[in-house]
C-alpha positions as CSV (number, residue, x, y, z in Angstrom):
1,M,9.3,1.4,-12.7
2,D,6.9,1.1,-15.7
3,A,4.7,4.9,-15.1
4,T,2.1,3.9,-17.2
5,I,1.4,1.4,-14.8
6,L,2.3,3.9,-11.7
7,N,0.1,6.1,-13.2
8,K,-3.0,4.1,-13.6
9,L,-2.7,2.9,-10.1
10,R,-2.8,7.0,-9.1
11,H,-5.7,7.3,-10.6
12,Y,-7.9,4.0,-9.9
13,C,-6.9,4.8,-6.5
14,A,-7.9,9.0,-7.0
15,Y,-11.1,8.0,-8.3
16,Q,-12.0,5.6,-4.5
17,E,-10.3,5.1,-1.5
18,R,-9.0,0.9,-2.1
19,C,-7.3,-1.7,0.3
20,H,-3.9,-3.0,-0.4
21,E,-6.1,-6.1,-1.9
22,E,-8.1,-4.5,-4.2
23,V,-4.1,-3.1,-5.7
24,R,-2.7,-5.9,-5.5
25,T,-5.8,-7.8,-7.7
26,K,-5.5,-4.6,-10.2
27,L,-1.5,-4.8,-10.6
28,L,-2.0,-8.5,-10.9
29,S,-5.1,-8.1,-14.3
30,L,-2.4,-5.4,-15.7
31,K,-0.3,-8.7,-15.2
32,V,2.8,-7.1,-12.5
33,Y,4.3,-10.0,-10.7
34,G,6.6,-9.4,-7.6
35,D,9.3,-7.1,-6.6
36,R,7.9,-4.9,-9.3
37,L,4.3,-5.4,-8.0
38,E,5.6,-4.0,-4.2
39,E,7.4,-2.1,-5.1
40,V,4.2,0.0,-7.0
41,I,2.8,-0.8,-4.1
42,S,5.8,1.1,-2.1
43,Q,5.2,3.6,-4.5
44,L,1.9,4.5,-3.8
45,V,1.9,4.5,0.4
46,Q,4.0,6.9,-0.3
47,E,2.5,9.3,-2.1
48,D,0.2,9.2,0.3
49,F,-2.5,7.2,-2.5
50,L,-3.0,4.7,-0.3
51,N,-3.5,4.5,3.3
52,E,-5.3,0.9,5.1
53,E,-6.7,3.5,7.7
54,R,-7.8,5.8,6.0
55,Y,-8.9,3.0,3.8
56,A,-11.5,1.2,6.5
57,K,-12.8,4.3,8.3
58,A,-14.4,4.7,4.8
59,Y,-15.0,2.1,3.6
60,A,-17.2,1.6,7.5
61,G,-18.8,4.8,8.1
62,G,-20.2,4.3,4.3
63,K,-20.8,1.6,5.1
64,F,-22.4,2.1,8.7
65,R,-24.5,5.4,6.8
66,M,-25.5,3.9,3.7
67,Q,-25.8,0.2,3.3
68,K,-27.1,0.1,7.2
69,W,-24.5,-2.8,8.5
70,G,-24.2,-3.5,11.9
71,R,-20.9,-3.6,13.3
72,E,-19.6,-7.4,13.4
73,R,-20.5,-7.1,9.9
74,I,-18.4,-4.7,8.8
75,R,-15.2,-5.8,10.9
76,K,-16.0,-9.2,9.0
77,E,-15.9,-7.5,5.4
78,L,-12.6,-5.4,6.6
79,R,-11.0,-8.7,7.4
80,F,-11.8,-10.6,4.3
81,R,-10.5,-7.5,2.8
82,K,-6.7,-8.2,4.6
83,I,-7.2,-5.2,6.7
84,S,-5.0,-5.4,9.8
85,E,-7.3,-5.5,13.3
86,Y,-5.3,-1.5,14.1
87,C,-7.2,-0.1,11.9
88,I,-11.0,-2.7,12.0
89,R,-10.7,-1.0,15.5
90,Q,-9.6,2.8,14.4
91,A,-13.3,2.6,12.3
92,M,-15.4,1.2,14.7
93,E,-14.1,3.9,16.6
94,E,-15.6,6.1,14.0
95,I,-18.7,4.6,14.3
96,P,-20.9,6.6,17.2
97,E,-22.5,5.3,19.4
98,E,-25.8,7.0,20.0
99,D,-25.7,6.9,15.8
100,Y,-25.6,3.1,15.8
101,V,-27.9,2.7,18.6
102,L,-30.3,5.1,16.7
103,T,-30.2,2.9,13.4
104,L,-30.8,-0.2,15.0
105,D,-33.8,1.1,17.0
106,Q,-35.1,2.3,13.4
107,L,-34.3,-1.1,12.0
108,I,-36.2,-2.8,14.8
109,R,-39.1,-0.9,14.5
110,S,-39.2,-0.8,10.5
111,A,-39.3,-5.0,11.0
112,K,-41.7,-4.9,13.7
113,K,-43.9,-3.2,11.0
114,R,-43.0,-5.4,8.5
115,Y,-43.8,-8.5,10.4
116,A,-46.9,-6.5,12.4
117,S,-49.4,-7.9,9.4
118,G,-51.2,-11.3,9.3
119,T,-52.7,-13.9,12.1
120,P,-50.1,-15.5,13.6
121,A,-50.1,-18.7,11.7
122,Q,-48.7,-15.7,9.3
123,R,-46.7,-14.3,11.0
124,H,-45.1,-17.5,11.6
125,Y,-44.0,-18.2,8.6
126,K,-42.5,-14.4,7.1
């Protein structure tokens, strides 16, 4: 196994949490294919640079707190990134129900303020 490629991927994964699909794409861009690609991914998993459950939890928590995404959007994005259903369920448990309801309430109040001004006809076209 090429040590320089493995080191590049270690740095890539250490910079921020990555899913297997992102690492696979990175390896393909480095022109690593087939069994070598699987060996590198396996090595990164063994060294704990790559952990799908940890990635899913970090992704879900970050998108919820920073972007105010809801559970369904987070689930959809995690499925798009080919994360297992088990990891998705674990990630959803990281979002406290109380925080979820408070965020939803804030978003509804914000939308109400934004659309409350003007005549009914103007509101209809917003």
